[in-house]
MARGUPA-479557 format. One line per 4 residues: number of its first residue (from 1); their letters; for each residue x, y, z of N, C-alpha, C. Coordinates in steps of 0.2 Angstrom, whole numbers. Example, Ala and Ser with C-alpha at 12.3 -4.5 7.8 and 13.67 -1.06 7.14 Angstrom:
2
1	AS	66,-28,39,62,-22,39,66,-16,39 | 64,-11,35,68,-5,36,64,0,39
! end
This chain:
364
1	MINK	-9,-80,-228,-6,-76,-222,-9,-73,-215 | -19,-73,-217,-20,-73,-213,-21,-77,-205 | -22,-84,-208,-21,-90,-203,-13,-90,-199 | -9,-85,-201,-2,-86,-196,-2,-83,-192
5	RWFR	1,-88,-186,0,-82,-180,3,-76,-180 | 8,-76,-181,13,-69,-181,10,-64,-183 | 5,-64,-191,3,-60,-194,-2,-58,-188 | -6,-61,-185,-13,-61,-181,-9,-56,-175
9	VLLF	-5,-59,-173,-2,-53,-168,1,-48,-170 | 3,-46,-174,5,-39,-178,0,-35,-180 | -4,-38,-183,-11,-35,-184,-15,-31,-176 | -16,-38,-171,-17,-35,-165,-14,-27,-163
13	LIMF	-7,-29,-161,-3,-24,-161,-5,-17,-163 | -4,-17,-169,-6,-11,-174,-14,-10,-172 | -18,-13,-171,-26,-10,-169,-25,-7,-163 | -20,-10,-159,-21,-8,-152,-17,0,-152
17	FLLI	-13,2,-154,-8,7,-154,-13,11,-159 | -17,11,-164,-20,14,-165,-25,15,-162 | -28,12,-157,-32,14,-153,-31,19,-149 | -24,17,-146,-22,22,-141,-21,29,-145
21	LLMN	-19,29,-150,-18,34,-154,-24,39,-155 | -31,35,-157,-37,39,-156,-41,42,-150 | -37,39,-144,-40,38,-137,-36,46,-135 | -29,47,-138,-27,54,-136,-28,58,-141
25	ATKF	-31,58,-147,-33,63,-151,-42,65,-148 | -43,60,-145,-53,63,-143,-52,62,-135 | -46,64,-133,-45,64,-125,-50,69,-122 | -51,74,-126,-56,79,-122,-62,75,-121
29	VFVP	-65,71,-124,-71,69,-123,-71,64,-116 | -65,61,-114,-63,57,-109,-63,62,-103 | -61,68,-103,-58,72,-96,-64,74,-92 | -70,74,-93,-77,73,-88,-76,68,-85
33	FIQY	-76,61,-88,-76,55,-84,-71,54,-81 | -64,57,-82,-58,56,-78,-60,60,-71 | -60,65,-73,-63,71,-67,-68,67,-62 | -74,65,-64,-77,63,-61,-74,56,-56
37	LGAV	-72,53,-59,-69,47,-57,-64,48,-51 | -59,53,-54,-54,56,-47,-59,60,-42 | -66,62,-43,-68,64,-37,-72,59,-34 | -73,52,-35,-75,47,-32,-69,43,-29
41	AFPI	-63,44,-31,-60,37,-32,-58,38,-25 | -57,41,-19,-55,43,-14,-61,38,-8 | -68,40,-8,-71,37,-6,-72,28,-8 | -73,28,-12,-73,20,-17,-66,17,-13
45	IGAG	-62,20,-13,-56,17,-12,-54,15,-4 | -57,20,-1,-58,20,7,-63,15,9 | -70,14,7,-75,9,8,-74,3,4 | -69,4,-1,-69,-4,-3,-63,-7,1
49	ILYY	-57,-4,5,-55,-8,10,-58,-10,16 | -63,-5,18,-66,-5,24,-71,-13,23 | -73,-12,16,-77,-18,15,-75,-24,16 | -68,-24,14,-63,-31,12,-62,-32,19
53	LTKP	-61,-29,24,-58,-29,31,-65,-31,33 | -70,-28,32,-75,-31,36,-81,-38,36 | -78,-38,28,-82,-44,25,-82,-51,29 | -77,-52,31,-77,-59,35,-82,-59,42
57	LMHF	-82,-53,44,-87,-51,50,-92,-51,48 | -94,-49,42,-102,-51,38,-103,-57,38 | -99,-62,34,-100,-69,33,-101,-71,41 | -97,-69,45,-98,-75,51,-105,-74,55
61	LEKR	-106,-67,55,-112,-65,56,-118,-67,54 | -119,-69,46,-124,-70,42,-124,-80,43 | -119,-82,45,-120,-89,45,-122,-90,52 | -124,-85,56,-128,-87,63,-135,-82,62
65	KVHR	-137,-83,57,-142,-82,55,-144,-72,57 | -139,-70,58,-142,-63,59,-145,-58,51 | -147,-55,53,-152,-51,47,-145,-48,45 | -145,-46,37,-140,-43,35,-139,-35,38
69	IVSI	-144,-32,37,-144,-24,41,-142,-25,46 | -146,-29,52,-141,-29,59,-135,-31,57 | -132,-36,55,-125,-35,51,-120,-30,51 | -123,-26,45,-120,-21,43,-122,-16,50
73	IIIF	-126,-14,54,-125,-11,61,-120,-13,65 | -119,-18,66,-113,-20,72,-108,-19,68 | -107,-21,61,-101,-20,59,-99,-12,60 | -103,-6,58,-102,0,58,-101,2,66
77	ITII	-105,-1,71,-103,1,78,-96,-1,78 | -93,-7,77,-86,-11,77,-84,-5,76 | -84,-2,68,-79,3,66,-76,10,71 | -85,13,74,-83,18,78,-80,16,85
81	VVAA	-81,11,87,-78,7,93,-71,9,93 | -68,6,87,-62,4,87,-59,10,86 | -61,17,81,-61,22,80,-58,26,86 | -65,26,89,-64,29,95,-59,29,101
85	LFLL	-58,22,101,-51,19,104,-44,20,104 | -46,21,97,-40,25,93,-39,31,96 | -44,37,95,-43,43,96,-42,44,102 | -44,41,109,-45,43,115,-38,41,117
89	FIWP	-36,36,115,-32,32,120,-23,34,115 | -23,31,110,-17,31,106,-16,38,103 | -20,40,99,-19,47,96,-16,52,100 | -19,54,106,-15,59,108,-7,56,111
93	IARD	-7,50,113,1,49,115,6,50,107 | 3,47,103,8,47,94,7,55,94 | 0,60,94,2,67,93,6,72,96 | 8,70,104,12,73,106,19,71,104
97	QSIN	20,65,105,27,63,103,31,65,95 | 25,65,90,28,68,84,28,74,85 | 25,78,89,27,85,90,33,85,92 | 35,82,98,40,84,102,47,80,97
101	LFES	45,76,92,51,74,89,52,79,84 | 48,82,80,51,89,77,53,94,79 | 51,93,86,53,100,87,61,98,90 | 62,92,91,69,91,92,72,90,86
105	IPTM	70,90,80,75,91,74,80,93,75 | 79,101,76,87,105,75,91,103,82 | 90,99,86,94,96,92,97,91,90 | 95,87,86,97,80,83,102,82,78
109	IVAV	101,88,74,105,89,68,113,92,71 | 112,97,77,116,100,79,122,92,83 | 117,87,86,122,82,87,125,79,80 | 122,79,77,126,74,71,132,79,68
113	ENFI	131,86,67,136,92,65,141,90,70 | 141,88,78,144,88,82,149,82,83 | 146,79,80,148,70,79,153,71,73 | 150,73,70,155,75,62,160,79,61
117	DYWQ	159,84,66,166,88,67,170,84,72 | 168,81,76,173,77,81,176,71,76 | 174,70,71,178,64,66,184,70,62 | 181,74,62,185,79,57,192,81,61
121	EHYT	190,81,65,197,83,70,201,77,73 | 198,73,70,203,66,72,203,62,64 | 203,67,60,204,64,52,209,60,51 | 215,59,55,220,55,55,219,48,56
125	LIPD	215,47,60,213,40,62,207,36,57 | 206,40,51,202,39,47,205,38,41 | 204,32,37,206,31,29,204,37,25 | 207,38,20,204,43,15,197,41,10
129	AVLD	198,35,9,192,32,5,184,33,11 | 183,31,17,180,35,22,179,43,24 | 184,46,23,184,54,26,181,56,20 | 184,56,13,180,60,9,174,60,7
133	PIIS	170,55,8,162,55,7,161,58,14 | 162,59,18,160,59,27,160,67,26 | 165,71,22,166,77,21,161,82,17 | 160,77,11,157,77,5,151,81,9
137	FTDE	148,75,14,142,74,14,139,81,20 | 145,82,23,144,87,26,144,95,25 | 148,95,19,149,102,16,141,101,12 | 138,98,10,132,98,8,125,97,12
141	LPTH	126,96,17,122,94,24,116,99,23 | 119,106,23,113,111,23,108,112,17 | 110,110,12,108,110,5,103,104,4 | 106,98,7,101,91,8,96,93,13
145	IETV	96,97,18,92,100,23,86,105,22 | 89,109,17,84,114,15,80,110,9 | 82,105,3,78,101,1,72,97,3 | 73,94,9,70,91,13,64,93,14
149	VNYL	67,100,19,61,104,21,56,107,17 | 61,112,11,55,112,5,50,107,3 | 52,101,2,49,95,-1,43,94,4 | 43,94,10,40,92,15,33,98,17
153	FGFI	36,105,15,32,112,14,28,110,10 | 31,109,5,27,107,-4,22,103,-2 | 24,98,0,19,91,1,14,92,7 | 15,96,11,10,97,16,6,104,14
157	GGFI	8,108,9,4,114,9,-2,110,0 | 2,106,-2,-4,102,-7,-10,99,-4 | -6,96,3,-11,92,6,-17,97,9 | -15,103,12,-21,107,14,-23,109,9
161	GQVI	-22,110,4,-27,112,-2,-32,106,-5 | -33,100,-3,-36,95,-3,-41,93,2 | -40,97,8,-43,96,15,-51,95,12 | -53,99,7,-60,100,8,-62,94,4
165	SIAA	-58,92,-1,-60,86,-4,-60,78,1 | -55,79,3,-54,73,7,-59,73,12 | -61,79,15,-67,78,21,-72,76,17 | -73,80,12,-81,78,9,-80,68,5
169	GLVL	-74,66,6,-73,60,4,-73,55,11 | -72,58,16,-73,54,23,-80,53,22 | -85,59,21,-91,59,23,-95,53,20 | -93,52,14,-95,49,7,-93,41,10
173	IPFF	-87,39,14,-86,33,14,-91,28,18 | -95,31,24,-99,26,25,-105,24,21 | -107,30,17,-112,27,13,-111,23,7 | -104,23,4,-103,18,-1,-101,11,2
177	LFFM	-100,12,10,-97,5,12,-104,2,15 | -109,6,18,-117,3,18,-117,-1,11 | -116,1,5,-122,-1,-1,-117,-8,-3 | -112,-7,-4,-105,-11,-3,-108,-19,1
181	LKDG	-107,-16,7,-110,-25,12,-116,-26,10 | -122,-22,9,-130,-22,8,-130,-28,1 | -126,-24,-4,-128,-27,-12,-120,-29,-14 | -117,-30,-12,-111,-32,-13,-109,-39,-17
185	DKLV	-115,-44,-16,-117,-47,-18,-121,-49,-25 | -123,-44,-27,-129,-43,-32,-124,-41,-40 | -120,-38,-37,-115,-35,-43,-112,-40,-49 | -110,-46,-46,-108,-51,-52,-114,-54,-56
189	PFIT	-121,-55,-51,-127,-56,-57,-129,-52,-60 | -128,-45,-58,-130,-37,-61,-126,-38,-69 | -120,-40,-68,-115,-39,-73,-117,-46,-80 | -116,-51,-75,-118,-56,-80,-123,-58,-83
193	HIFK	-129,-55,-82,-135,-57,-84,-137,-57,-91 | -133,-51,-94,-133,-49,-100,-129,-54,-105 | -127,-58,-103,-122,-64,-107,-124,-70,-107 | -123,-73,-112,-125,-80,-112,-120,-84,-108
197	KKKA	-125,-91,-106,-121,-94,-100,-114,-95,-99 | -111,-97,-107,-103,-99,-108,-101,-93,-104 | -100,-87,-107,-99,-80,-105,-99,-80,-99 | -105,-81,-96,-107,-76,-90,-102,-80,-85
201	DNIR	-104,-87,-87,-98,-92,-81,-91,-88,-83 | -89,-88,-88,-82,-85,-90,-81,-79,-85 | -86,-74,-85,-84,-68,-80,-85,-68,-74 | -88,-74,-71,-89,-75,-66,-83,-77,-62
205	SLLG	-81,-81,-67,-75,-85,-64,-69,-80,-63 | -67,-74,-67,-63,-68,-66,-66,-65,-61 | -72,-63,-60,-73,-57,-56,-71,-60,-48 | -72,-68,-49,-72,-72,-43,-63,-72,-40
209	KLDA	-59,-73,-46,-54,-73,-44,-50,-66,-43 | -53,-61,-44,-51,-52,-45,-55,-51,-36 | -59,-54,-34,-61,-52,-29,-57,-56,-23 | -55,-63,-24,-49,-68,-19,-44,-62,-19
213	VLGS	-41,-59,-25,-34,-57,-25,-35,-50,-22 | -39,-47,-22,-40,-40,-19,-40,-41,-11 | -45,-48,-10,-47,-49,-3,-42,-52,1 | -38,-54,-2,-32,-57,0,-26,-53,3
217	FIQG	-25,-48,-3,-21,-42,-2,-22,-37,2 | -27,-33,4,-32,-28,9,-30,-32,16 | -33,-39,17,-33,-41,22,-27,-43,25 | -24,-47,20,-16,-49,23,-11,-43,23
221	QLIV	-12,-37,21,-7,-34,22,-9,-27,27 | -13,-26,28,-16,-22,36,-14,-28,41 | -18,-33,40,-16,-38,46,-8,-39,47 | -5,-40,42,1,-41,44,6,-35,47
225	SFVV	3,-29,43,5,-20,46,3,-21,53 | -2,-22,56,-3,-21,62,1,-24,66 | 2,-32,65,5,-36,69,13,-34,70 | 15,-30,63,23,-27,63,24,-22,68
229	GVLL	17,-18,67,17,-12,73,19,-13,79 | 13,-18,81,12,-20,88,20,-24,93 | 22,-28,86,29,-29,89,35,-23,89 | 35,-20,84,40,-14,86,39,-9,91
233	LIGY	32,-8,92,29,-6,99,32,-8,105 | 33,-15,106,33,-18,112,42,-18,111 | 44,-20,106,52,-19,106,55,-12,108 | 52,-7,105,53,0,108,53,2,114
237	LIIG	47,-1,116,46,1,124,51,-4,128 | 53,-9,126,58,-14,131,63,-9,132 | 65,-7,125,73,-4,127,73,4,128 | 67,5,128,66,14,131,66,18,125
241	LDYA	66,17,120,65,22,113,62,29,116 | 65,32,114,61,40,115,55,38,108 | 51,43,109,45,42,103,41,37,101 | 42,31,106,39,24,105,33,23,99
245	VALA	28,27,102,22,25,101,23,28,93 | 26,36,93,24,39,85,29,34,79 | 36,31,83,39,29,78,38,21,76 | 32,17,81,29,10,79,23,11,75
249	LFGM	20,17,75,14,19,70,16,22,64 | 22,25,62,25,26,56,28,19,53 | 30,14,58,32,8,56,27,5,53 | 20,5,55,14,1,54,12,4,48
253	VTNV	11,11,47,9,13,40,13,11,36 | 20,14,35,25,11,30,24,4,27 | 24,-2,32,24,-6,32,19,-11,28 | 13,-6,24,8,-9,20,13,-9,14
257	IPYL	18,-5,12,21,-5,4,26,-11,7 | 25,-17,4,28,-23,2,36,-23,1 | 40,-25,5,47,-27,5,50,-19,6 | 47,-14,3,51,-8,4,48,-4,12
261	GPFL	43,-8,14,40,-4,19,44,-4,26 | 48,-9,26,52,-11,33,59,-7,32 | 60,-4,26,67,-1,25,65,5,27 | 59,10,25,55,15,28,55,15,35
265	AVTP	53,10,36,50,10,45,54,10,50 | 61,7,48,67,6,53,72,13,54 | 71,19,47,75,24,47,75,29,52 | 69,30,53,70,36,59,69,34,66
269	ALIV	68,27,65,70,24,74,76,22,75 | 81,21,69,88,22,69,92,28,71 | 88,33,66,91,39,69,90,42,75 | 83,41,77,84,44,86,86,39,90
273	GGIQ	86,33,88,90,29,93,98,27,93 | 99,31,85,107,32,87,109,38,90 | 105,44,91,107,50,94,105,49,102 | 100,45,102,99,43,109,105,41,115
277	DPYN	106,33,110,111,31,115,113,26,107 | 120,26,106,123,21,101,120,13,100 | 121,13,105,118,5,106,113,4,105 | 108,9,104,101,9,103,102,5,95
281	LIWV	107,8,91,108,7,83,107,-1,82 | 110,-5,85,110,-13,87,102,-15,88 | 100,-12,95,94,-15,97,90,-14,92 | 88,-7,88,82,-5,85,82,-11,77
285	SIIM	89,-13,76,91,-17,72,90,-23,73 | 89,-27,78,88,-32,81,79,-32,81 | 77,-28,82,70,-28,85,67,-28,78 | 67,-25,71,66,-24,66,67,-32,61
289	IVAQ	73,-35,63,72,-42,60,70,-47,64 | 68,-46,71,63,-51,73,55,-49,71 | 56,-43,72,48,-43,69,47,-43,61 | 52,-43,56,51,-46,50,51,-53,50
293	QFES	57,-58,52,56,-63,53,49,-67,54 | 45,-65,60,41,-66,63,35,-64,59 | 33,-59,57,31,-58,51,30,-62,44 | 36,-62,41,37,-65,35,38,-75,37
297	NIVS	38,-76,41,39,-85,42,32,-86,46 | 28,-83,49,21,-86,52,16,-83,51 | 16,-73,52,10,-71,51,9,-71,42 | 12,-69,37,10,-68,30,9,-75,27
301	PNVM	12,-82,28,9,-86,27,3,-87,27 | 1,-88,35,-5,-90,35,-11,-84,34 | -10,-79,34,-14,-74,32,-17,-72,26 | -9,-72,21,-11,-71,14,-9,-77,9
305	GQAL	-5,-81,11,-5,-88,8,-2,-87,3 | -4,-92,-1,-2,-89,-8,-5,-87,-14 | -11,-84,-11,-15,-81,-18,-12,-76,-23 | -6,-72,-19,-5,-68,-24,1,-71,-28
309	NLHP	2,-76,-25,9,-79,-29,15,-75,-32 | 16,-70,-31,20,-63,-36,28,-66,-32 | 33,-66,-36,39,-65,-35,41,-60,-31 | 46,-61,-26,48,-54,-24,52,-49,-27
313	LTII	56,-51,-32,60,-48,-37,55,-44,-41 | 49,-47,-44,43,-45,-48,40,-38,-43 | 39,-40,-37,35,-35,-34,40,-28,-32 | 46,-28,-31,51,-24,-29,52,-17,-37
317	TVIL	53,-22,-41,53,-21,-48,45,-16,-50 | 39,-18,-50,33,-15,-50,34,-10,-44 | 37,-9,-38,34,-3,-35,40,3,-37 | 45,0,-38,52,7,-40,49,9,-47
321	AAGS	46,6,-53,43,8,-58,36,13,-56 | 34,11,-53,26,13,-51,29,20,-46 | 33,22,-41,35,27,-37,38,32,-42 | 42,31,-49,45,35,-53,40,38,-56
325	IAGF	34,34,-58,28,38,-63,24,38,-57 | 21,37,-53,16,41,-50,18,43,-42 | 24,43,-40,27,46,-34,23,39,-28 | 21,42,-20,20,38,-17,14,34,-18
329	IGIV	9,37,-21,1,35,-23,3,28,-26 | 8,30,-31,10,23,-36,12,19,-32 | 17,19,-27,19,14,-23,15,11,-18 | 9,13,-15,5,11,-11,2,6,-16
333	FAVP	-1,8,-22,-7,4,-26,-3,1,-31 | 5,0,-31,8,-3,-38,6,-10,-36 | 7,-14,-30,5,-24,-32,0,-24,-32 | -6,-21,-28,-12,-23,-30,-15,-23,-37
337	AYAV	-13,-16,-40,-16,-15,-49,-12,-21,-50 | -5,-23,-50,-1,-27,-53,-4,-33,-54 | -5,-35,-48,-10,-42,-44,-16,-43,-50 | -20,-36,-50,-27,-37,-53,-26,-37,-61
341	IRTI	-21,-33,-63,-20,-34,-73,-17,-41,-72 | -11,-45,-68,-9,-52,-69,-15,-55,-70 | -20,-56,-65,-23,-62,-65,-29,-61,-71 | -30,-55,-73,-34,-53,-81,-31,-56,-85
345	IVHF	-24,-56,-86,-21,-57,-91,-20,-66,-91 | -21,-69,-85,-18,-75,-85,-25,-78,-87 | -29,-75,-85,-38,-79,-85,-38,-78,-93 | -38,-73,-96,-41,-74,-103,-35,-80,-109
349	YDTY	-28,-80,-105,-23,-83,-108,-26,-91,-109 | -29,-91,-102,-29,-100,-101,-37,-100,-103 | -41,-96,-104,-48,-95,-109,-46,-96,-115 | -39,-93,-118,-38,-95,-125,-37,-102,-127
353	VDSK	-32,-104,-120,-29,-111,-122,-33,-115,-121 | -38,-115,-117,-44,-118,-115,-48,-120,-123 | -50,-116,-125,-54,-113,-132,-49,-119,-136 | -44,-115,-138,-40,-119,-143,-38,-127,-143
357	KNKE	-40,-128,-137,-37,-136,-135,-45,-139,-138 | -51,-138,-135,-58,-139,-135,-59,-140,-145 | -57,-134,-148,-57,-134,-155,-54,-140,-157 | -47,-142,-154,-45,-148,-156,-46,-154,-156
361	DALI	-47,-154,-149,-53,-161,-147,-58,-162,-152 | -61,-157,-156,-68,-158,-157,-65,-158,-165 | -61,-156,-169,-59,-161,-174,-55,-166,-175 | -54,-169,-169,-51,-176,-168,-57,-181,-168
! end
């Protein structure tokens, strides 16, 4: 029975759940480690994103015989220049437009209510199937607005409570980034030197795959988001949409979320455009469709390629599940986390299949 595959799978599952039960019973032991990881997670993630963004520039400079320390200094100068240009030329416009947008929200609400009132006054022209949901939404509109406002203030309050932690993390990011760029290639040898050659080669292969997956996702998704943001800005400026810079930046940020990001990006633009001019509903939709088609057919295939090899339905399912479990943070990190876990499982499965095949060939 021990040699039966179903028995070994059952035994593995029993041991796995017993391990989870044991870890749950002794979770007080892991609390300090979890707190420590939570404290350094933000600077490590921030430095990791910058590391994968700047690694191609590092390789480019090293191929031209530039010393690594000099290459790191050039990378830091580049980051500072880009940040300074953003703060000097883009941030003031986006800040002013965002303030004006928030200040105009009451006016927008009044406009929507007047539009709904006009529809109600001419309800004889509207079918009951359409009128009933509109009336229901109108009656509950104050409740919805109050809920959204309370959520926003709660989020802002929680954010303010974390300002000191975020500020400390921002200070630590350059230090983490410096050592990642300087000693990043020493990590794999450090991990694998304690193993025998066969195991070391297997771990080296796995780490290489994880590095490729994370690099492809981070570089690809941020480049894609930047391109979409620029296209949205150009389109919004052409049609004369109010708050074009702020809405384009919002679209750039939300586009980091695969598949769901575009829908989040277009929502405020449709609302602002529809209130400004009803025809803008059509123009904004066309701009978003053009930007997404350009991104999905030209930018993404060339930037991200097939490195992730994830089905769209799988990505949407993972994002929705992560959002229900961990909120916005889960939505942002769902796809890379899933890609990493999938890569690990596929790698060990392939290793198991290869080892089993080698044993069978040896018996033959």
